[in-house]
N, C-alpha and C positions, 0 to 999 in steps of 0.2 A: 447102371449106376451113374449119377451125375454129381459132380462136385462144384460147390460155389463157396465164395467167402471173400472177406475184406482183408486186404493186405496193405498195411500202412507203413509208410517210409518216414522215419524220423532220424534226427541226429543234429549235430552242431552245424553252424553255417559253413558253406564252402567245402563240404566233404563230398559233393557230387550226387546229392539226392535227386535233383532234377534230371541230370544226365542219366542216372540209373532208371528213373521213371520212364523216360523216353525210350531207353533201350529195351526195357521189359514190355512196354506197350507196343513198340514198333511204330509209333507216331510221335511227332514233335508237339507235345501238349504243354510242356513246362518250359518257360524261358530259361536260358542258360547264359550266365556271364561269369566273369572272374570275381565279381563283387559280392560281398556278403549281403544278406537280406534281399536277394533277388525275388524269391517266392514270398508273396504276401497272403495268398489264399490257400485253402486246402483244395487240391485239384484231383479229381478222379479220372482214371483212365481204365477202360474196361476191355479185357481180352477174352474173347469167346472161342470155344471149340465145341465139337459135337457133344462132348461129355463133361465140359467144365465151363465155368465163368469166373474169372479172377477180376476183382474190383480193386485196383491199386489206388492209393492216395499219396500224392506228394504233399509235404507239409513245409511250412517255413522253418528255417534253422532255429534251434533253441538259443534264446538269448535272455539277458536280464532287461526288461522293458524300461524305457525312459519316457515314453508317452503312450497315449491310448492306442495308437495304431500297433505299436509293438506289443502291447498287452493283448490285443486281439490275435496277433500272430502267434504268441505263446499259447493262447487258448486253443488255437487250431492244432498245435503240436501236442498239447496235453490231452486234448480230446481224442487224438489218434491212439492213445494208450488204452482207451476205454472200450472201443468197439472193434478191435482187431481180432481176426482169427489167426493171422500171422503178422508179427511185428518184425520189420526189417530195421534194425538199429545200425545206421551207417556211420562208420568212422573212416579215417584214411591214414596213410603212412606218415602224414605230417600233423595229424590232429593231436591236441593235448588231451590225453586220456581222462584226466580228472576235471576237465572243463565242464561247467554246468553240472556239478556233482549231484545237485538235488534231483534233476531230471533223470540222470543216470541211475540213481538209487531206486527210482520208481521202475525203471526198466529191469533192474536186478530183481526186484520183488516179483515182477511178472514172470521172469525166467525161472525163479526158484519155486514159486508157488503154483505155476501153471493154473491160474484161476479159471474155473469152468465158465464158459460162455452160456448163453441161453440155449444153444444147441447141444449142450452137454460136453463140449470139447474145450479143453484148455487153450489159452493163447500160446501159440508156438513162437518162440523168439529166435530169430536168426541174427547173428552178429556178422556184419559185412565189413571187411577191411578193403577199402577202395584205393585206387591209384597205385596198385602194386607194380605197375610199369615204371614208377618213379623211385623205386628203392632196390636194395640188394636182397638176395635170398637170406642172408644172415639176419638182416634187420627184420625182414618179414617173419622169420622163425621166432625172433624175440617178441614181436607183436602178437603172434598167435599164442605163444606161451603166456603172455601177459593177460590176454583176454580169456584164455581158458581158465585162468585163476579167478578173474573178475566175474565171469559169467559161465560157470561150469555147466549149467544146464542148457546153454544156448549152442546151437549148431553154428560153426564158424565157416565163413566163405571168403577166401581171398579173391578179389575180383579187380578188373579194370573196366568200369562202365564205359569209358571213352573208347577203349580198344575192343570192347565186347568180350573180354577174356573172362570166362567163368559164368557168363550170363545164361547160357543154355542149361548148365548144371543147376544154377540157382532157380531158373524157371521151372524145371522139373521137380525140384525139391519143394517149391512153393505149391505147385499143383498137387503133389502127393500129400501135402500137409492139410489141405482143405477138407472140411467135413462134407459128408454126403448131403446134398441140398439142391433144390431146384434153383434156377437162375433168379437173381433179384431184379434184373433189368432185361428189356427186350434184347434178343441176340444180335440185332443190327446196331445197337447203341454203342458209341465209342467213349462218351464222356457224359458227365452231368452238367457241363457248362454250355452256355449259349454261344452262338457265332459272335455276338457282340463282345463277349468276354475274351475270346481269343484275339480279336482285333485289338482290344484294350491291351492285352498282354504283349502282343507283338510291338505295338507302338512304345510301350513302356520299356521293353527290352532295348529298343534302339536309343531311347533316352539314356538308359544305363550305360551303354557302350560309347555314347557320343559326348557325355559331359562328366566332369570330375567333381570330386569332393562331395558336398552336401546336396548339390542340385538334383541328382536323380532321386534321392530319398525324400525330397520336398515336393515331388510331383505326383499327381494322380491323373489318370486319363479316363474320360467319359465319352462313350460313343453316343452322339446326339441323334444321328440318323443313319440307318442301314437299309438301303433299298436294293434288292436283288432283282434286276430287270431281266425280262425274258430274252431269248435269242432273237436276233434281228439281222438283216443283211449287213449292217455295219459291224456288229459284234456277234458272230456266229455262235459263240459260247455263252452269250449274255454278258452283262456288265453289272458290277456291284458298285453303287455310289455310297460313299461313307463320309460323314462329317463327324469329326472328333475334336474334343477340347482338351488341352493339356492345362491342368490347374497347378499353380505354384503358390507359395506362401507369401512372397514378397515381390514388390515392383521391380527390384533389382534382379531377381531371379527371372522374371518375365523377359527382361532385356537380354539376359544371357541365353535363354532358350531360343529366342528369335534370332539373335546374332546380327552382325552388321548387314544391313539391307536384306534381312531375312534369310541369310545364307545357311545358318545353323538349322533353322526350322525346316528349310527346304531339303537339307540333307537327311534329316530324320524322316521326313515324309517320303523321300525317294527310297530309303532303305526299308521302311515299313511297308510301303506299297508292294515292293518286290516279294517280300515274304508273305504278305496277305494274299497276293495272287497265287503264289505257290501253294498256300494252305487251302484255298478254295478252288483252284484249278480254272480260274477265269480272270479276265481283265478287271482291274479295280481303278476307280476314280476316287482319290482320297484328298479331302480338304482338312487341314489342321488349323486350329485356333488356339490362342494362349490367353488365359485369364488368371486373375489373382483370387485365391480363396484363403484368406488369412488364417493361419494356424489350424488348418483342416485336420492335421494329424492328431490334434489334441481335442477335437470336438466330437462328442458322441453323435450328435445329430448329423454332422457332415459325413462321418464315417459310415453311418447307416445309409445315407444317401448314395454313397459310393459302393454299397453292396457288402459292407462288413457287418456280419450278424452279431451285434453286441448285445449281451444279456443285461 
């Protein structure tokens, strides 16, 4: 008997969805910062065993969109409600329960109706209360009671993704909930994303943690060149040469990204290079450039160019 299925992670911004994804997959696939709207794409992480394959999806936090990029982010989250065998709705001990009530109402309908999938199985809904290491037992009990009333058909899991508390129990429950099915992907595949995508995400993470206010949200990263050179006497493990461009919406933002005498950009490059080297396990030569792409977040054609699949 082999089990396979799609397990989609949804919820409000900053509740720890990306931390949970990385904990469940055992790899650092999703970028993590303390800022909202960190995740822009739907990212798959595949976990394989002899008798199972779990295809996790991390999704952007649910929000009310103000421009086309955020509309696409919401589409990723709403799409995750359609094709899930198991839906992980993540909240945390600080989350406002009725925030984004429209989206939550859709989750409630799924939990209550157990709509059958093509394989004949209904979507299982798990309610995850994250960051329980930041609260008291009494507060947690009250939250569990609240969610038992709101989602009576959902299984509730108090967890701490950061501290890995409750992750093993959740993993087992997810595996047991999957339908009997052959694998959807080759057993040695870890994700559906390319190497360039993860370079992009690592650079963008360093921008998110290095700049304040609107600057990180006005930037997009594009890997222009990615050359994986073979082993040689100078580089026994080989060398990856990468050229990437950071796009901003205004000339003033370009100056902020670069910083005085290029110091800010140099810092981003240094931090990104270290993480890219750790990700690929070999030395990296990284060149960063900064260009202006006016109002790219509101342009359908530019968003498509940057890899957002707009309908």
